[in-house]
N, C-alpha and C positions, 0 to 999 in steps of 0.2 A: 504494500500500500504506500502510495506517495501522496503527501499532503502539502499544499502551499497555503499558509495561514495569513498572508497579507496580500491585498490587492496592490499591484503596482501599475505599470502601463498596460499590462495584460490582465485579463480576467483570471481570477483564481479558479482552481479546479482540483478535484480529488478523483483518483482512479480507484474504482471499486470493482473487483472481479474483471479487470482488464478494460473497463469502459470509463471514459472520462465524464464527470458530472459538470455541466456548464454552470457558471455562476448566474444567479438570477439578475434580472434587470430591475429597474425601479429605483426608489430613493428611500433611505432611512433617515429619520430625524431622532435625535436624542436630547433629553433635557439634562444638562450637566450641572448638577446642583453645587458641587464643590468649586467649579470654575465660573459659576454665574454666567453660563452661556448655553446656547443650543448649537448642535452640530447637524450638518446636512451632508450626507454621503451618497454620491451616485454610484450604485453598485456595479454598473457595467465596466467602469474604468477606475473606480476608487477615488474620483475627484471629491474633495472635501472642502467645506467652508464652515466657518464658525462665527457666530454672532454674539458679541458681549452684551449682557443685559444688566439692568439695574435691580433685578431680583435674582434670588437663588432658585432656579426653576426646579420644582419637584416632579412635575408631571406635564405631559402634553398629549394632545389628541387632535386628529384630523376630523373635520366635519364630514358628514356622510357623502357630500358631493366632491370631497377632496380638494376644495378650493381654498379652505382656510385652515390654519394651524393655530390651535388654542394652547396657551402655555400659562401655568399658574405657579406662584411661589411667593415668598416673602421678600421684602426689601433687603438688599445686601447689608443695610445698616441696622436691621432689626434682629439679626441672628436667625437661627433656625425656627424659633417658636414666636412668631409675631402675634400680637394680640390687640392692636389698635386699628382704627379705620384706615390708617395710612400704611400699615405694614404690608398688606397683601395686594397683589395685582393679578389681573387677568389680562394677558397680552394676546392680541388677535393679529396674526400675520396673514397676508395674502401669500399662498404657496408659490405663485408665480414670481414673487420677489420677497425673500425673507431677510433682506439686509436690515430692515427695521420694521417694527410693528406698525400695522395700519392704524390701530388705536389701542388704548388700554383702559381698563376699568378698575376702580378701587374695590378691593375685596377685604372687608373687615376680618380681623383675626388671623387665623393660620390656614390659608387655602392649601389643600392637599392634592386632590385630583379633580379633573374636569371631564365632563362628557356633554353631548348635546342630545336633544330629542331627534326624531327621525328627519325632521325638516331642516335641522341645523340652525334654527332660529333661536331656540332657547338653550342657554348654556347652564349646566348644573355644576356648582363648585362646592365640594365638601369643605366646611370650615371647622377644623378640629378644635380650635380654641373656644368656640361658642356653641358647639354641639348643634349645628344647623347645616342645612343644605341651602346655599344661596342660589337663586335663579335669576339669570340675566337675559333680557331681551336684546339680542345682538343687533337688531334693526334699529331700535330706538336708543340703544346703548344705555339702558336703565336697569335698575334692580327691580325685578318683577315680584319676587317673593322670598321669604325666609321660612324654611320648613324645619321644624324641630325633629331631631333624630335621637339616637342613643348617644352614649358618651364617646367622644373622640372619633367622629366619622372620618373615614380615610378613603379607601378605594370604592368605586361604584361602577355599575354597568346597567345599561338599558336592556330590558327584555327584548327578545326578537320581535315580538308583536308591537313594541313601542309603547305599551300601556303601563309598565311598571319600571321602577328603578330600584335595584337592590344596593344598599349602602352598608359596607362593613364598618361596624363600630368597635374600634380597637380596645377601648377601655370598658365598653359595655358588654363585651363578649356576645354580641348579637348582630343581626342584620336588620336594618330598617327597610320596610317595604313602602315605597313611595308611589302613590297614584299620580300619573302624569297629568291626567285631565283635571283633577281637582287641586293638584299641587299640595298634597298633604300626606302625612304618614298614616298608613292604614293598618300596619301591623309591625311587630318586632318578632324575630325568630331567634331563640337562643341557639348558638352554634358551637361555642367552645372558646378557649382562651386566645385572646389577642388576634381576632380576624383582621386581615390586611386588605384583601382584594376579593373580588367576585368575578365569576365567569358563568355564562349561560351556554348550554348546548343549543344548537341552531333550532331544534324543534320546540324549545321553550319549556320542556317538561321538567328539566332538572337544572339546578344551579349548583356551582361548586365554590367553596370559600376556603381560602388559605388560612390556616390557624398557626400563626407564627409562634404562639406560646405552647403548642402541643406537637409540632413537627408532623402535622396531619392536614388533610384536606377534608372539609365537611361536605356532604352531599345532601341537597335539599330537594324535596318534592315540591315543585312550585305551586301546583294546584292546591295541595293540602297545607302548604306553608309549614312543612314538617321536616325535621332532621331525620334522614334515613340511615346514614352511615358515616364513618370516618375512615380515611385511607392514609396509612403511614407513608411519608415521603422523606425528604432530606431535612437538613438543619435550617430552621427559620424560613419556611416557605413564604414567598412574598407575592409576586404577580403570577397569574396563570391565564391560559387562553386555550380555547378549543379549536380543533380543525373544523373546516366548513362542513364536513360530513358528520361531525359529532362523535367520531370514533375514538379520537385521541385528545387528551388534555395535557398540555405542557406546563410544568410547574417549576419556577425558578426558586432555588434554595440559596438564600443569601448568606446564611451563617451569621457570625458576629464579627465585630471589628477585630477582635483578638484571634478568632478562628473562623475566617471566612470560608464559606462553602463555595464550590464551583460546579455543583451538579444541577442538572435539569432532570426532574422525574417525569417520565412519560406514563400517564395513566390510560389504560384501556378502559373506556367508560362502560363497555358492555360487560366486561369481567369484573370491574370495580377494583382493580389492583394495578400497581406499578409493574409494567412489563419491560421497561428499558430505563437505563440511567445514562445520561450523556454528560460529558465534562466540557464546560465552556472555559471560564476563567474566574478569578477570585471575585466573590460578591455578586453572583448571578442574581439579577433583580427584576428588570422589566421584560415582558414577553408580549410579542404580537405575532400573529400568523397571517401569511399572505392570503388574499381572497381566493386564490386558486388552490390553496391548501398544500402547495408544494414546498414552501419554506417557512421556517420559524426564525425569528430574530430575537436575540436575548442580550440585554445590556448587562455589562459586568462592572459594577461600581468600583470594586477594588483594583481593577486592571485598566480602567480608562479605555474601554473597548466595547464592541458588541460582536456577537458571534452569529454566524449563519448556519442553520441546520437544514439538511436535506431530509424531508419527511419520509420519502420512499425508502431511502437507505439507512435512516436513523443515524446519520453521521454529521458531525460538525465539519463543514466544508471550507469555511473561511472566517477570518476575524479582521475587523477594522479598528484602528485606533481613533478615538475621539478625545474630548477633553475630560478633565477630572470629574469623577463622581457621576457617570451617566446613570440616570434613574429611569424616568419615563422614556418610552420608545414608541415610535409610530412608523408605519410603512405605507408608501404610496407606489402603486404599480407604475404610474406614469405621472411624474410631477414636472411641470414646465420649469425652465430656468435652472439655475443652481446657485 
């Protein structure tokens, strides 16, 4: 087996069983919390650009149409845990030109993660300092609502039908269920210690929650709003993401600062167990899967890099250097400009 782990002028590739695996196209974006920047990497040739920010970005997300990139974090002057109206920001970039944000909005407290509704017009930002989900109208650039959640809301995901948002409450050991139409919390589901992020299977029947305090992933029956099972994974699981066919779930295990993990646990959702473990680099954290299901992208906080996994071969086929502390990660199959 021959592996090239850096993209240079040529595309990286890996030979498995005598055949070369081509590098994916598209663009990867990372939120580099320690460097107070975002990175943009064109996978075809490895061309990278980095944008310095006035926030330490914790998470980022593309809108459903792929035209905007949303980035959240606290002011670089406020430290990691902001708590005032001026500490947090939501930056909105046009993907065609990410040299500077198109506009920004003040987010009180400590913004952790951001997603949008299916239209891409409402942005939902978890505010861990105030135990609320802040809702912004991106067209009018105004705060639409503040929705109470459990303690210390962090990662969140929209259900496939667009009707619910699940929010992982790290200090509440629960998941808040948010009704998108009414913009209110309609339930809380107890899941286990220190939940960080949520993932849905494409059919919407099950949700998965990383339990960083238990080294497990919780499985939820969405219709019944009931905990079904827990699956053991690596050390301190953080982000997780399912393939489009719903058969596999990729879980990044970050570990601790003193003992970073570098493993990605691959859960076979049909069997309800880990069937493969892949090694990326220190501090595996963010996860996103391409829309065609062929590749998985994992940010490595301790290694200032992200890794590319080939799903069919279950192999890490490449790694790209970014700036320090890459946390959130997003992938666009076709992003204009660079």
